[in-house]
C-alpha positions in Angstrom: -71.4 -209.4 208.7 -72.2 -212.1 206.2 -69.7 -214.1 204.2 -70.2 -212.2 201.0 -69.4 -208.9 202.7 -66.2 -210.3 204.2 -65.1 -211.7 200.8 -65.7 -208.3 199.2 -63.8 -206.5 201.9 -60.8 -208.8 201.7 -60.8 -208.5 197.9 -61.0 -204.7 198.1 -58.3 -204.4 200.6 -56.1 -206.8 198.6 -56.5 -204.6 195.5 -55.7 -201.4 197.4 -52.6 -202.8 199.1 -51.5 -204.5 195.9 -51.7 -201.3 193.9 -49.9 -199.4 196.8 -47.2 -202.0 196.8 -46.7 -201.8 193.0 -46.5 -198.0 193.2 -44.1 -198.0 196.1 -41.9 -200.9 195.2 -41.9 -200.9 191.4 -43.5 -197.9 189.7 -41.8 -195.1 191.8 -38.3 -196.6 191.4 -38.9 -197.1 187.7 -40.0 -193.5 187.4 -37.0 -192.1 189.3 -34.5 -194.1 187.3 -34.9 -192.2 184.0 -34.7 -188.6 182.8 -37.0 -188.0 179.9 -40.7 -188.4 180.5 -41.1 -191.0 177.7 -38.4 -193.2 179.3 -40.1 -192.8 182.7 -43.5 -193.9 181.2 -41.8 -196.8 179.5 -40.2 -197.9 182.7 -43.5 -197.8 184.6 -45.2 -199.7 181.8 -42.5 -202.3 181.7 -42.9 -202.8 185.5 -46.3 -204.1 184.7 -44.6 -207.1 183.0 -42.9 -207.9 186.3 -46.3 -207.7 188.1 -47.8 -210.0 185.5 -44.9 -212.5 186.0 -45.5 -212.4 189.8 -49.2 -213.1 189.2 -48.4 -216.0 186.9 -46.1 -217.5 189.5 -48.7 -217.0 192.2 -51.5 -218.6 190.2 -49.2 -221.6 189.3 -48.3 -222.1 193.0 -52.0 -221.9 193.9 -52.8 -224.4 191.3 -50.1 -226.8 192.6 -51.5 -226.5 196.1 -55.0 -227.3 194.8 -53.7 -230.2 192.7 -51.8 -231.8 195.5 -54.1 -230.9 198.4 -55.4 -234.4 198.9 -51.8 -235.7 199.3 -50.8 -232.9 201.6 -53.8 -233.0 203.9 -53.8 -236.8 204.3 
């Protein structure tokens, strides 16, 4: 297996497990917390804001690691 195939497999599995985690940990509880369908849909939609916040924090931490890599590795 070449490097590009490995990268695509890791990316694909990351997407699948990420969506499964969002459904199991955020979307399903948001759906079960409300009664009317429009409130359930709104809760699931608003859980996407929490996912976006986690993504922003992850990107910021990754950027910090890249920025300070020369100081950490030395």
